[in-house]
C-alpha atoms as an extended CHARMM CRD file, in Angstrom:
* protein
*
       227  EXT
         1         1  UNK       CA             14.7610000000      -18.0580000000       41.8040000000  PROA      1               0.0000000000
         2         2  UNK       CA             15.3250000000      -19.7800000000       45.2640000000  PROA      2               0.0000000000
         3         3  UNK       CA             15.1960000000      -17.4890000000       48.2690000000  PROA      3               0.0000000000
         4         4  UNK       CA             17.5850000000      -18.0430000000       50.9630000000  PROA      4               0.0000000000
         5         5  UNK       CA             16.5380000000      -16.2410000000       53.9360000000  PROA      5               0.0000000000
         6         6  UNK       CA             18.8020000000      -15.6290000000       56.9600000000  PROA      6               0.0000000000
         7         7  UNK       CA             18.7260000000      -13.5490000000       60.1680000000  PROA      7               0.0000000000
         8         8  UNK       CA             22.1890000000      -13.2470000000       61.7530000000  PROA      8               0.0000000000
         9         9  UNK       CA             20.7430000000      -11.0670000000       64.7070000000  PROA      9               0.0000000000
        10        10  UNK       CA             17.5900000000      -12.7080000000       65.5960000000  PROA      10              0.0000000000
        11        11  UNK       CA             18.2720000000      -13.5230000000       69.2540000000  PROA      11              0.0000000000
        12        12  UNK       CA             20.3250000000      -11.9970000000       72.3170000000  PROA      12              0.0000000000
        13        13  UNK       CA             20.7370000000      -15.3710000000       73.8550000000  PROA      13              0.0000000000
        14        14  UNK       CA             23.8060000000      -16.4180000000       75.5650000000  PROA      14              0.0000000000
        15        15  UNK       CA             24.6540000000      -20.2170000000       75.8720000000  PROA      15              0.0000000000
        16        16  UNK       CA             25.0380000000      -21.3940000000       79.5480000000  PROA      16              0.0000000000
        17        17  UNK       CA             28.6060000000      -21.8200000000       79.2250000000  PROA      17              0.0000000000
        18        18  UNK       CA             29.2990000000      -18.4920000000       78.3310000000  PROA      18              0.0000000000
        19        19  UNK       CA             26.8890000000      -16.6200000000       80.7640000000  PROA      19              0.0000000000
        20        20  UNK       CA             29.7400000000      -15.8940000000       83.2420000000  PROA      20              0.0000000000
        21        21  UNK       CA             31.2270000000      -13.4780000000       80.8930000000  PROA      21              0.0000000000
        22        22  UNK       CA             27.8330000000      -11.4030000000       80.5500000000  PROA      22              0.0000000000
        23        23  UNK       CA             27.2940000000      -11.0040000000       84.3190000000  PROA      23              0.0000000000
        24        24  UNK       CA             25.4100000000       -7.4470000000       84.6920000000  PROA      24              0.0000000000
        25        25  UNK       CA             25.0780000000       -7.2240000000       81.0100000000  PROA      25              0.0000000000
        26        26  UNK       CA             21.3860000000       -7.4750000000       80.7730000000  PROA      26              0.0000000000
        27        27  UNK       CA             20.8600000000       -3.8660000000       79.4750000000  PROA      27              0.0000000000
        28        28  UNK       CA             23.1710000000       -3.9870000000       76.6170000000  PROA      28              0.0000000000
        29        29  UNK       CA             21.7410000000       -7.4110000000       75.8050000000  PROA      29              0.0000000000
        30        30  UNK       CA             18.4590000000       -5.9900000000       75.6190000000  PROA      30              0.0000000000
        31        31  UNK       CA             19.7490000000       -3.2390000000       73.3550000000  PROA      31              0.0000000000
        32        32  UNK       CA             20.2420000000       -3.0510000000       69.7020000000  PROA      32              0.0000000000
        33        33  UNK       CA             23.8530000000       -3.9800000000       70.3610000000  PROA      33              0.0000000000
        34        34  UNK       CA             22.8510000000       -7.2340000000       71.5610000000  PROA      34              0.0000000000
        35        35  UNK       CA             20.1260000000       -8.2660000000       68.6920000000  PROA      35              0.0000000000
        36        36  UNK       CA             17.9230000000       -6.9200000000       66.0850000000  PROA      36              0.0000000000
        37        37  UNK       CA             14.6420000000       -6.1120000000       67.7410000000  PROA      37              0.0000000000
        38        38  UNK       CA             11.6900000000       -7.2640000000       65.4630000000  PROA      38              0.0000000000
        39        39  UNK       CA             13.8360000000       -9.0370000000       62.9820000000  PROA      39              0.0000000000
        40        40  UNK       CA             12.8430000000      -12.5570000000       64.2360000000  PROA      40              0.0000000000
        41        41  UNK       CA              9.3870000000      -11.4590000000       63.6860000000  PROA      41              0.0000000000
        42        42  UNK       CA              9.7330000000      -10.1950000000       60.0380000000  PROA      42              0.0000000000
        43        43  UNK       CA             11.9510000000      -13.2940000000       59.2210000000  PROA      43              0.0000000000
        44        44  UNK       CA              8.8860000000      -15.5660000000       60.4730000000  PROA      44              0.0000000000
        45        45  UNK       CA              6.6480000000      -13.6680000000       58.0390000000  PROA      45              0.0000000000
        46        46  UNK       CA              8.7750000000      -14.2710000000       55.2510000000  PROA      46              0.0000000000
        47        47  UNK       CA              9.6100000000      -17.9310000000       55.8510000000  PROA      47              0.0000000000
        48        48  UNK       CA              6.9030000000      -19.2100000000       53.6720000000  PROA      48              0.0000000000
        49        49  UNK       CA              8.4850000000      -17.5300000000       50.4470000000  PROA      49              0.0000000000
        50        50  UNK       CA             11.9560000000      -19.1970000000       51.1440000000  PROA      50              0.0000000000
        51        51  UNK       CA             13.5140000000      -22.3740000000       49.7910000000  PROA      51              0.0000000000
        52        52  UNK       CA             15.9300000000      -22.3320000000       52.7940000000  PROA      52              0.0000000000
        53        53  UNK       CA             16.0690000000      -20.6870000000       56.1220000000  PROA      53              0.0000000000
        54        54  UNK       CA             18.8210000000      -19.9500000000       58.6000000000  PROA      54              0.0000000000
        55        55  UNK       CA             18.8250000000      -18.4300000000       61.9940000000  PROA      55              0.0000000000
        56        56  UNK       CA             21.6360000000      -17.6420000000       64.4000000000  PROA      56              0.0000000000
        57        57  UNK       CA             20.6470000000      -18.2750000000       67.9640000000  PROA      57              0.0000000000
        58        58  UNK       CA             23.2950000000      -16.7110000000       69.8140000000  PROA      58              0.0000000000
        59        59  UNK       CA             23.7270000000      -12.8200000000       70.3850000000  PROA      59              0.0000000000
        60        60  UNK       CA             26.1940000000      -11.1080000000       68.2200000000  PROA      60              0.0000000000
        61        61  UNK       CA             27.9590000000       -9.9320000000       71.3930000000  PROA      61              0.0000000000
        62        62  UNK       CA             29.3740000000      -13.5010000000       71.6560000000  PROA      62              0.0000000000
        63        63  UNK       CA             30.4990000000      -13.4570000000       68.1590000000  PROA      63              0.0000000000
        64        64  UNK       CA             29.4750000000      -11.5870000000       65.0000000000  PROA      64              0.0000000000
        65        65  UNK       CA             28.6660000000      -13.8380000000       62.2230000000  PROA      65              0.0000000000
        66        66  UNK       CA             27.7870000000      -11.0320000000       59.8380000000  PROA      66              0.0000000000
        67        67  UNK       CA             31.6200000000      -10.0190000000       60.0400000000  PROA      67              0.0000000000
        68        68  UNK       CA             34.6040000000      -11.6610000000       58.3110000000  PROA      68              0.0000000000
        69        69  UNK       CA             36.8090000000      -13.8270000000       60.4700000000  PROA      69              0.0000000000
        70        70  UNK       CA             39.6480000000      -11.0520000000       60.1730000000  PROA      70              0.0000000000
        71        71  UNK       CA             37.1520000000       -8.1600000000       61.4150000000  PROA      71              0.0000000000
        72        72  UNK       CA             38.3400000000       -6.2780000000       64.4730000000  PROA      72              0.0000000000
        73        73  UNK       CA             34.9360000000       -6.4970000000       65.9840000000  PROA      73              0.0000000000
        74        74  UNK       CA             34.2530000000      -10.1160000000       65.3400000000  PROA      74              0.0000000000
        75        75  UNK       CA             34.3000000000      -10.5420000000       69.0770000000  PROA      75              0.0000000000
        76        76  UNK       CA             32.9310000000       -7.9720000000       71.5360000000  PROA      76              0.0000000000
        77        77  UNK       CA             34.2250000000       -6.2240000000       74.4580000000  PROA      77              0.0000000000
        78        78  UNK       CA             32.7020000000       -9.4230000000       76.4830000000  PROA      78              0.0000000000
        79        79  UNK       CA             34.7090000000      -11.9200000000       74.4800000000  PROA      79              0.0000000000
        80        80  UNK       CA             37.6080000000      -10.0670000000       73.0830000000  PROA      80              0.0000000000
        81        81  UNK       CA             40.0920000000      -10.7710000000       75.8310000000  PROA      81              0.0000000000
        82        82  UNK       CA             39.4060000000      -14.5130000000       75.8920000000  PROA      82              0.0000000000
        83        83  UNK       CA             42.3690000000      -16.5450000000       75.0500000000  PROA      83              0.0000000000
        84        84  UNK       CA             42.8440000000      -17.7560000000       71.6390000000  PROA      84              0.0000000000
        85        85  UNK       CA             41.9620000000      -21.4430000000       72.4300000000  PROA      85              0.0000000000
        86        86  UNK       CA             38.3810000000      -20.1100000000       73.9920000000  PROA      86              0.0000000000
        87        87  UNK       CA             38.0840000000      -17.8370000000       71.0370000000  PROA      87              0.0000000000
        88        88  UNK       CA             38.7580000000      -20.6890000000       68.5970000000  PROA      88              0.0000000000
        89        89  UNK       CA             36.0190000000      -22.7450000000       70.3700000000  PROA      89              0.0000000000
        90        90  UNK       CA             33.4430000000      -20.1400000000       69.9960000000  PROA      90              0.0000000000
        91        91  UNK       CA             34.3270000000      -19.6510000000       66.3800000000  PROA      91              0.0000000000
        92        92  UNK       CA             33.9360000000      -23.1870000000       65.7500000000  PROA      92              0.0000000000
        93        93  UNK       CA             30.8540000000      -23.7490000000       67.7860000000  PROA      93              0.0000000000
        94        94  UNK       CA             28.7560000000      -20.7630000000       66.5320000000  PROA      94              0.0000000000
        95        95  UNK       CA             30.4380000000      -19.0690000000       63.6040000000  PROA      95              0.0000000000
        96        96  UNK       CA             31.5090000000      -21.8500000000       61.3650000000  PROA      96              0.0000000000
        97        97  UNK       CA             28.4400000000      -23.8950000000       61.4630000000  PROA      97              0.0000000000
        98        98  UNK       CA             26.1160000000      -20.9030000000       60.7430000000  PROA      98              0.0000000000
        99        99  UNK       CA             28.2180000000      -19.5590000000       57.7870000000  PROA      99              0.0000000000
       100       100  UNK       CA             28.9840000000      -23.1260000000       56.2920000000  PROA      100             0.0000000000
       101       101  UNK       CA             25.1980000000      -24.2030000000       56.2360000000  PROA      101             0.0000000000
       102       102  UNK       CA             24.2630000000      -21.2050000000       54.3620000000  PROA      102             0.0000000000
       103       103  UNK       CA             27.2460000000      -21.2290000000       51.9010000000  PROA      103             0.0000000000
       104       104  UNK       CA             26.6200000000      -25.0290000000       51.3680000000  PROA      104             0.0000000000
       105       105  UNK       CA             22.9000000000      -24.3840000000       50.3750000000  PROA      105             0.0000000000
       106       106  UNK       CA             23.9650000000      -21.4980000000       47.9830000000  PROA      106             0.0000000000
       107       107  UNK       CA             26.5190000000      -23.8060000000       46.3760000000  PROA      107             0.0000000000
       108       108  UNK       CA             23.8290000000      -26.6680000000       45.8650000000  PROA      108             0.0000000000
       109       109  UNK       CA             21.4640000000      -24.3940000000       44.4260000000  PROA      109             0.0000000000
       110       110  UNK       CA             24.1100000000      -22.4070000000       42.0400000000  PROA      110             0.0000000000
       111       111  UNK       CA             25.9560000000      -25.5810000000       40.9530000000  PROA      111             0.0000000000
       112       112  UNK       CA             22.6820000000      -26.8070000000       39.1000000000  PROA      112             0.0000000000
       113       113  UNK       CA             22.0110000000      -23.3220000000       37.4370000000  PROA      113             0.0000000000
       114       114  UNK       CA             19.4160000000      -21.9970000000       39.8890000000  PROA      114             0.0000000000
       115       115  UNK       CA             19.6300000000      -18.4370000000       40.6040000000  PROA      115             0.0000000000
       116       116  UNK       CA             19.8270000000      -17.4540000000       44.3460000000  PROA      116             0.0000000000
       117       117  UNK       CA             18.2520000000      -14.5710000000       46.0870000000  PROA      117             0.0000000000
       118       118  UNK       CA             19.7910000000      -14.2180000000       49.6870000000  PROA      118             0.0000000000
       119       119  UNK       CA             17.8720000000      -11.8810000000       51.6910000000  PROA      119             0.0000000000
       120       120  UNK       CA             19.5220000000      -11.1420000000       55.0940000000  PROA      120             0.0000000000
       121       121  UNK       CA             16.8490000000       -9.7900000000       57.5720000000  PROA      121             0.0000000000
       122       122  UNK       CA             17.9320000000       -6.8130000000       59.9670000000  PROA      122             0.0000000000
       123       123  UNK       CA             16.7100000000       -3.8320000000       61.7770000000  PROA      123             0.0000000000
       124       124  UNK       CA             18.4290000000       -0.6370000000       63.0040000000  PROA      124             0.0000000000
       125       125  UNK       CA             18.2290000000        1.6480000000       65.8880000000  PROA      125             0.0000000000
       126       126  UNK       CA             16.2260000000        4.9450000000       64.7040000000  PROA      126             0.0000000000
       127       127  UNK       CA             19.1480000000        6.9410000000       66.5970000000  PROA      127             0.0000000000
       128       128  UNK       CA             22.7640000000        6.1480000000       66.8270000000  PROA      128             0.0000000000
       129       129  UNK       CA             25.3020000000        8.4200000000       68.6170000000  PROA      129             0.0000000000
       130       130  UNK       CA             22.9440000000       11.2840000000       68.3910000000  PROA      130             0.0000000000
       131       131  UNK       CA             22.1720000000       10.9800000000       64.6810000000  PROA      131             0.0000000000
       132       132  UNK       CA             18.5640000000       10.2690000000       63.5160000000  PROA      132             0.0000000000
       133       133  UNK       CA             18.5250000000        7.7880000000       60.8590000000  PROA      133             0.0000000000
       134       134  UNK       CA             16.2050000000        9.3060000000       58.3290000000  PROA      134             0.0000000000
       135       135  UNK       CA             14.6680000000        6.3110000000       56.5600000000  PROA      135             0.0000000000
       136       136  UNK       CA             11.8990000000        3.5320000000       57.2520000000  PROA      136             0.0000000000
       137       137  UNK       CA             13.4920000000        0.7300000000       55.3030000000  PROA      137             0.0000000000
       138       138  UNK       CA             17.0800000000        0.2360000000       53.7340000000  PROA      138             0.0000000000
       139       139  UNK       CA             17.9420000000       -1.9640000000       50.9370000000  PROA      139             0.0000000000
       140       140  UNK       CA             21.6000000000       -2.7200000000       50.7890000000  PROA      140             0.0000000000
       141       141  UNK       CA             23.4450000000       -4.1460000000       47.7390000000  PROA      141             0.0000000000
       142       142  UNK       CA             26.5240000000       -3.8540000000       45.9560000000  PROA      142             0.0000000000
       143       143  UNK       CA             26.2410000000       -1.0760000000       43.2970000000  PROA      143             0.0000000000
       144       144  UNK       CA             28.5470000000       -2.7240000000       40.9000000000  PROA      144             0.0000000000
       145       145  UNK       CA             26.5270000000       -5.7030000000       40.6610000000  PROA      145             0.0000000000
       146       146  UNK       CA             24.0100000000       -4.8370000000       38.0700000000  PROA      146             0.0000000000
       147       147  UNK       CA             21.4570000000       -7.7070000000       38.9500000000  PROA      147             0.0000000000
       148       148  UNK       CA             21.5350000000       -6.7390000000       42.4950000000  PROA      148             0.0000000000
       149       149  UNK       CA             20.8680000000       -3.0660000000       41.4470000000  PROA      149             0.0000000000
       150       150  UNK       CA             17.9870000000       -4.1550000000       39.3080000000  PROA      150             0.0000000000
       151       151  UNK       CA             16.4090000000       -6.1790000000       42.0810000000  PROA      151             0.0000000000
       152       152  UNK       CA             16.7380000000       -3.3820000000       44.6050000000  PROA      152             0.0000000000
       153       153  UNK       CA             15.0950000000       -0.7220000000       42.4210000000  PROA      153             0.0000000000
       154       154  UNK       CA             12.1550000000       -3.3860000000       41.8130000000  PROA      154             0.0000000000
       155       155  UNK       CA             12.1090000000       -4.1690000000       45.4550000000  PROA      155             0.0000000000
       156       156  UNK       CA             11.8770000000       -0.2960000000       46.4220000000  PROA      156             0.0000000000
       157       157  UNK       CA              9.1040000000        0.0710000000       43.7150000000  PROA      157             0.0000000000
       158       158  UNK       CA              6.9970000000       -2.9230000000       45.2050000000  PROA      158             0.0000000000
       159       159  UNK       CA              7.4140000000       -1.6540000000       48.7380000000  PROA      159             0.0000000000
       160       160  UNK       CA              6.3180000000        1.7030000000       48.0390000000  PROA      160             0.0000000000
       161       161  UNK       CA              3.2980000000        0.2770000000       45.8680000000  PROA      161             0.0000000000
       162       162  UNK       CA              2.3350000000       -1.6360000000       49.0090000000  PROA      162             0.0000000000
       163       163  UNK       CA              2.8430000000        1.2710000000       51.3470000000  PROA      163             0.0000000000
       164       164  UNK       CA              3.1230000000        4.4940000000       49.5630000000  PROA      164             0.0000000000
       165       165  UNK       CA              4.2000000000        6.5950000000       52.6360000000  PROA      165             0.0000000000
       166       166  UNK       CA              7.2970000000        4.3250000000       53.1030000000  PROA      166             0.0000000000
       167       167  UNK       CA             10.7970000000        6.0480000000       52.9120000000  PROA      167             0.0000000000
       168       168  UNK       CA             13.0070000000        3.4990000000       51.2770000000  PROA      168             0.0000000000
       169       169  UNK       CA             16.6410000000        4.2370000000       50.7480000000  PROA      169             0.0000000000
       170       170  UNK       CA             19.4690000000        2.2790000000       49.1230000000  PROA      170             0.0000000000
       171       171  UNK       CA             22.5660000000        1.4970000000       50.8680000000  PROA      171             0.0000000000
       172       172  UNK       CA             21.4820000000        3.2550000000       54.0430000000  PROA      172             0.0000000000
       173       173  UNK       CA             22.1160000000        3.3040000000       56.9160000000  PROA      173             0.0000000000
       174       174  UNK       CA             25.0640000000        1.0120000000       56.1980000000  PROA      174             0.0000000000
       175       175  UNK       CA             26.8740000000        0.3290000000       52.6770000000  PROA      175             0.0000000000
       176       176  UNK       CA             25.9690000000       -2.8930000000       50.9330000000  PROA      176             0.0000000000
       177       177  UNK       CA             29.6290000000       -3.3280000000       49.8430000000  PROA      177             0.0000000000
       178       178  UNK       CA             31.0750000000       -3.2320000000       53.5410000000  PROA      178             0.0000000000
       179       179  UNK       CA             32.2400000000       -6.1300000000       55.3350000000  PROA      179             0.0000000000
       180       180  UNK       CA             29.6070000000       -8.6740000000       55.8580000000  PROA      180             0.0000000000
       181       181  UNK       CA             28.1160000000      -12.2400000000       55.0700000000  PROA      181             0.0000000000
       182       182  UNK       CA             26.7380000000      -11.2420000000       51.7830000000  PROA      182             0.0000000000
       183       183  UNK       CA             30.1050000000       -9.6690000000       50.7320000000  PROA      183             0.0000000000
       184       184  UNK       CA             31.7430000000      -12.7960000000       51.3600000000  PROA      184             0.0000000000
       185       185  UNK       CA             29.2540000000      -14.7680000000       49.4790000000  PROA      185             0.0000000000
       186       186  UNK       CA             29.2910000000      -12.5600000000       46.5340000000  PROA      186             0.0000000000
       187       187  UNK       CA             33.2970000000      -13.3530000000       46.2000000000  PROA      187             0.0000000000
       188       188  UNK       CA             32.4460000000      -17.0620000000       46.6580000000  PROA      188             0.0000000000
       189       189  UNK       CA             29.6170000000      -16.9930000000       44.0360000000  PROA      189             0.0000000000
       190       190  UNK       CA             30.1680000000      -14.3300000000       41.2000000000  PROA      190             0.0000000000
       191       191  UNK       CA             27.3710000000      -15.7350000000       39.1810000000  PROA      191             0.0000000000
       192       192  UNK       CA             23.6670000000      -16.4560000000       39.9100000000  PROA      192             0.0000000000
       193       193  UNK       CA             23.8990000000      -15.1670000000       43.4270000000  PROA      193             0.0000000000
       194       194  UNK       CA             22.3080000000      -11.8270000000       44.7130000000  PROA      194             0.0000000000
       195       195  UNK       CA             23.1350000000      -10.6930000000       48.1820000000  PROA      195             0.0000000000
       196       196  UNK       CA             20.5740000000       -8.2340000000       49.5820000000  PROA      196             0.0000000000
       197       197  UNK       CA             20.4880000000       -7.0480000000       53.2110000000  PROA      197             0.0000000000
       198       198  UNK       CA             17.1170000000       -5.6530000000       54.3680000000  PROA      198             0.0000000000
       199       199  UNK       CA             17.2830000000       -3.0360000000       57.2570000000  PROA      199             0.0000000000
       200       200  UNK       CA             14.1150000000       -2.0040000000       58.7980000000  PROA      200             0.0000000000
       201       201  UNK       CA             13.9950000000        0.8940000000       61.3320000000  PROA      201             0.0000000000
       202       202  UNK       CA             13.1370000000       -0.1610000000       64.7660000000  PROA      202             0.0000000000
       203       203  UNK       CA             10.5170000000        2.4570000000       65.3460000000  PROA      203             0.0000000000
       204       204  UNK       CA              8.0700000000        0.1610000000       63.8770000000  PROA      204             0.0000000000
       205       205  UNK       CA              8.8160000000       -2.4650000000       66.6140000000  PROA      205             0.0000000000
       206       206  UNK       CA              6.9980000000       -2.9710000000       69.9620000000  PROA      206             0.0000000000
       207       207  UNK       CA              7.9260000000       -5.9500000000       72.1660000000  PROA      207             0.0000000000
       208       208  UNK       CA             10.1650000000       -7.5320000000       69.5590000000  PROA      208             0.0000000000
       209       209  UNK       CA              7.0480000000       -7.5530000000       67.2270000000  PROA      209             0.0000000000
       210       210  UNK       CA              7.3020000000       -5.8690000000       63.8360000000  PROA      210             0.0000000000
       211       211  UNK       CA              4.3290000000       -3.6980000000       62.7100000000  PROA      211             0.0000000000
       212       212  UNK       CA              1.8360000000       -6.0110000000       60.8260000000  PROA      212             0.0000000000
       213       213  UNK       CA              1.5960000000       -3.2940000000       57.9500000000  PROA      213             0.0000000000
       214       214  UNK       CA              5.4830000000       -3.5420000000       57.5250000000  PROA      214             0.0000000000
       215       215  UNK       CA              5.4460000000       -7.1770000000       57.8120000000  PROA      215             0.0000000000
       216       216  UNK       CA              2.7770000000       -7.2440000000       55.0390000000  PROA      216             0.0000000000
       217       217  UNK       CA              4.3600000000       -4.7450000000       52.8870000000  PROA      217             0.0000000000
       218       218  UNK       CA              7.7100000000       -6.6270000000       52.7220000000  PROA      218             0.0000000000
       219       219  UNK       CA              5.8600000000      -10.0340000000       52.1570000000  PROA      219             0.0000000000
       220       220  UNK       CA              4.0020000000       -8.9290000000       49.1190000000  PROA      220             0.0000000000
       221       221  UNK       CA              6.7410000000       -6.7630000000       47.6690000000  PROA      221             0.0000000000
       222       222  UNK       CA              9.0810000000       -9.6290000000       47.7040000000  PROA      222             0.0000000000
       223       223  UNK       CA              6.6770000000      -12.2750000000       46.7360000000  PROA      223             0.0000000000
       224       224  UNK       CA              6.1400000000      -10.3400000000       43.4370000000  PROA      224             0.0000000000
       225       225  UNK       CA              9.8310000000      -10.5030000000       42.7600000000  PROA      225             0.0000000000
       226       226  UNK       CA             10.2560000000      -14.3590000000       43.1550000000  PROA      226             0.0000000000
       227       227  UNK       CA              9.7160000000      -15.9520000000       39.7060000000  PROA      227             0.0000000000
């Protein structure tokens, strides 16, 4: 099985030519809205297991590469009011190259009969709109896809074997079948593609570094399933 490892929200960077759109936006860029704290560190831990890796280097507030192109929040409040021409330029510069690179690699593997596990690494804020997110790790998948369901159950079991006190839930704090990059790729590759989103609670993150016990638990839990 080929592991395709991605991280859509690794950075909160804004390219120089668009910085004027984000004047006085430092606070929101540093928040969970600007990026996924700790996700890059976990991604780096898992890189050694992957056959292909891809990071998005611009903030999701410029353009959200984990949403379909028709999604109402593809552009944030900072970029939503730009002209169609300006939006198209951002789309062509940052959205298309990222998505096409991953899709091309999945196609390359699956057309030769290889099975692909696409693991998209994310973290989530412990509290949102006053609601406490009651889990440590979420595994997001499409319940109608039996291979994704089987993988997710095994992954959960391995995680809890590595760290028995972990609270792991399926399709929480988001639904695996919701609009996202894995959802798009499932439609493009109905066979030999498993799209899994990993969501880790940011309570384990300090100064953008994931707790080493979490890093190790995820690494060894995943390694045991890549056969």
